[in-house]
N, C-alpha and C positions, 0 to 999 in steps of 0.2 A: 450659587446654582446647585440644586439638589442632585446628588449622584443617583439616588433612587429614581427620581423623575427622568433623568437621562436614560437610565436602563429601561424604564417603562416606554419611553418614546421610541427607542431603537427596536424593542420587541414588537410594538404596534406596527411599525413600518415593515418589519420582517414578515409578520404574519398577516398584515392587511386587515386586522380586525381588533377592536378593543376587547371583544368577548374572548377571542382566542388568546390574546395577550394576557388577559387577566387569569385565564385558566392555566396558561403555561407558567406564569409567575406566582400562582397560588395566592392571588390577592383579590379583593372585591372589586368588581368592575367600576362602581361609582368612585372608589378611592383612586383607581388608576386614571379614570377620565378626568377627575379633578386635578390630579398631579400634572397631567399633560396640559390641561387648560391653564394652570398657573405658570407652567414653563413658557407657554405661548405668550401669556401676558407679560412675563418678565422680559422675553426676547423682543416683544413688540411686533411679532409676525405670526401668521397662521401657518402651522406646520401641516395640518391635515384639513382636507375638505370633507365635511360631514353632510351628506345629502340623503336623508332617509336612512336606509340601512347600508348605503354605499359609502365606502371610505376610500379616499385617494390621498396621496401625499402631494403637497404643493412643491413647486420648484425650490422654494426656500427651504422647505422641510427636507427635501432630498439632499440638498447641499449640507444642511446641518447634520442630518442623521449619518451621512457618510463620514463626516469628520468625527462625530461623537463615537461611532462604532469603532473607528481606528484607535481613538483615545482609550476606550474601554479595554480593548485588546492589550494595549501597552500597560494599562493599570493592572490588569490581571497578571501580566508578566512581572511587573514590579513587586507585587505582593508575593508571587511565587519565589522570586529572587530573595526576598527577605526571609521567607521560610527556609530556603536552602541554606542561608547563612547560619541559621540556628540549628540545623540538623544536616550536616554535610554528608553523613553516611546513610541517611534515611531517604525516603521518598518512594516514588513508583515510576516505572517505565511502561508505556503503552505502545506496543510495536505490532505492525501488520506485516504479514509474510505470505506470499503466494505458496501454494502447497508443494511445488517441486523444490523450492529453495528450503522449505521447512524440514525436508527429509534429510538433507545432506549435512552440512556443517553446523547448522543452527542449534541442534540439541547440545553439542559440545560447547559451543559459544555460551549458551545460556547457563550451562552447568558451571563453567569457569567464572562467569560474571556473578552468579549466585554465591559461589565459594568466596569471592573477593568482597562482595557487598551483601552479607547475609540479612541485613535489615531492610533491604529494598524489596518492594513487592513488584513482581513482573506480571504484566498482563499481555499475553500474546494471542492475536487473532489471526486466523487463516482465511483466505478467500482468493478469488481471482484477482488479477492485477487491476481490473476495472473497479472491483469492489473495494480493494485496499486503497486505491486512489481516492475514491469517493469518501471513504471513512476518514482519510487524512484531511480532505477538504472540509468535512463536517466536524472536525475536531474530536472525533471519536477515538482517534489514536494520535500519538505525538510524532512517531517516526515510522517510516515505511521502508521495507526492503523491496526494491523493484529493479527490473532490467532497465538499463539506461534509456531505451527507446520509450519506456512507459513513464519516465520522470518528466514532469512539466518543466520547461526551461526556466521559469521564474522561481521554482522551488530551490531552497538551499539543499545541497547534497554533497556527499563525499563518495569517491569510488572505493569499492572494496576488492573486487577481483573479477575474474572471468571464468567461464566454463564453456564446454563444448557440447552441443547437442549431437547425439549419436543415435543411430538406428540399433535397436536392441531386439534380440531374438534368442530362441533356444539354441543349444549347441548343435543340434542336428538339422537346423534350418539350412536350405540350399545356399543362402547368402552368408552363412556364418564364417566361412573361410576367406571371404573377400577382404582385401586390405582397405578398400574404400568403395563406396557405392555411388554411382552416378544416377541421374534421374531416370534414364531409360530402363534401368533395372527394376524400377518400381512400377512399371506399366502392368496393370491388372493384378498387382500383388495384394494379398489380404493385409490390411492395416488395422491396428488398434489405435484409434486417434483420440486425442483430447478434444473437448468441444471448443467452440469459437472464442471462449473467454481466455484461452491459453495462447500466449505468444508463440509457443512451440508449434501449435497447429497452423498459425499464419505463416511461419517460416517454412514448414513442410509444404503447404499448399503453393507458396510462391516458388519454392525450389522446383516443384513438379510442373507448375504452370509455365515456367520459363522455357521448358523443353516440350510443352504440350503433352505432358504425361498425365494419365489418370490412374490412380490406384483404386482398389475396392475397399470400401469401409466394412470391415467385419464387425466392428464395435466402436461406438462413440460414447465417451463418458468423461466426467470430470473427477472420477475417483482414481487417483494415481496408483494406489495399491491394487485395485482391481485390474487395471490395464497391465501393470507389471506382472501380476500373477498369471494372467491369461497368456502373456507373451512367453513366460516360462513353460506353460502347458502346451505351447505350439499352436495356439489359435491364429496367430499372426505376428507381425512385427510392430514395434512401437518406437516412439522417440522419447529419450530420457536425457538428463544431463549426465556427463561422464562421471562426475563425482558420485551420483546415485547408482549408476550401473556398476561401478567398482565395488559397491557394498553388496552386490547380489551376484554371487559366483555362478548361479544357474543361468545367467544371461550373458550373451556375447554382445559387446558394443563395437559397431563398425562405423567409422566416420563417414560423413558425406564427402563427395567430391564435386565442387570445392567444399572445404570445411564450413560449418555453421557455428560461429562463436557468439556467445552472449556475455555482455559485461553488465555487472550489477552494482548497485550502491545503496546507501541509506539516504533518505531525503526527508525533509520536514518543511513546514510552511515558512515562507519568507517573512522577514521583518516582525517576527514574534519571538518572545523569549523562550528559549529551550531550557527546560529545567536542568538543574545540575545532575540529577539522576540520569536523564536522557543524554546529557553531554558525556557523562562517564560511559554510558552504553555505547555511544558512537565511537569514543576513543578505544574502548575494549574491542569492538568489532574490527576497527582498522588494524589494531595490533594483532588480533587473532588471525585475520585473513593474510596479513603480511607474513606472519610466521608460517602459516600453511603453505603459502607460495614458496617460501624459502626452503621448506622441507621437501617439496616436490622437486625443486632444483637439485638439492643435495641427494635426493633419492634417485 
């Protein structure tokens, strides 16, 4: 059974078109059609219904493609494993990180990892949690750093640590001297909020809705640096992670009452080979965050 024909068959099923599959695979359409036809002849079953320009997959084809697609994923993993064995210190990592997490500990983690594995190429993309999740599903990245509530239950994952969401404001803000802030204190207050792609926005809205409190939106944005800067300038208050607020001495961070904690971890697709480079990154991240937690306890 020809491996190339199997790849052609899966791509046709995924794209629903011989033309689109040929374009995606950079092969001539007649050659692709002939390869699939020979595969059908070898199997003794029809994988696709071809009626005019309409193409549908048969029940037999659906079962076959599902098994073949899983096998091709395993084969790619086996090939990558062999490459890793010949170049243990080389390779690349492809990591997705939401913007708030990328500001805190991640630069130091990446610097340490680079110092330890200078031959590895690091590809880091930033985006909303929904964007990072989709990139992981689409295999555009190999590992994602997400809050635990955004990690699909079936994904492989390891816990890294936790952080606290706090209300951040300029030192002269009326709430700056509070030890904790309850929902009622946010009634009609000017807020600088992240858009709905941020988990922090959902947590803030739920916190207020639980007490039937409504704040005023002075600004809504997905630019972390913009919201942070405007909070420093006194336009309103915003929510940040405690680890980020501590890096900005011009901002006061006041916890919620009750506290709002976030736990985050690294996750990757299940039942797929994780390259040795990415395995090393996961291990480095676990060690880094464990040491950071220990330092906070000692401090």
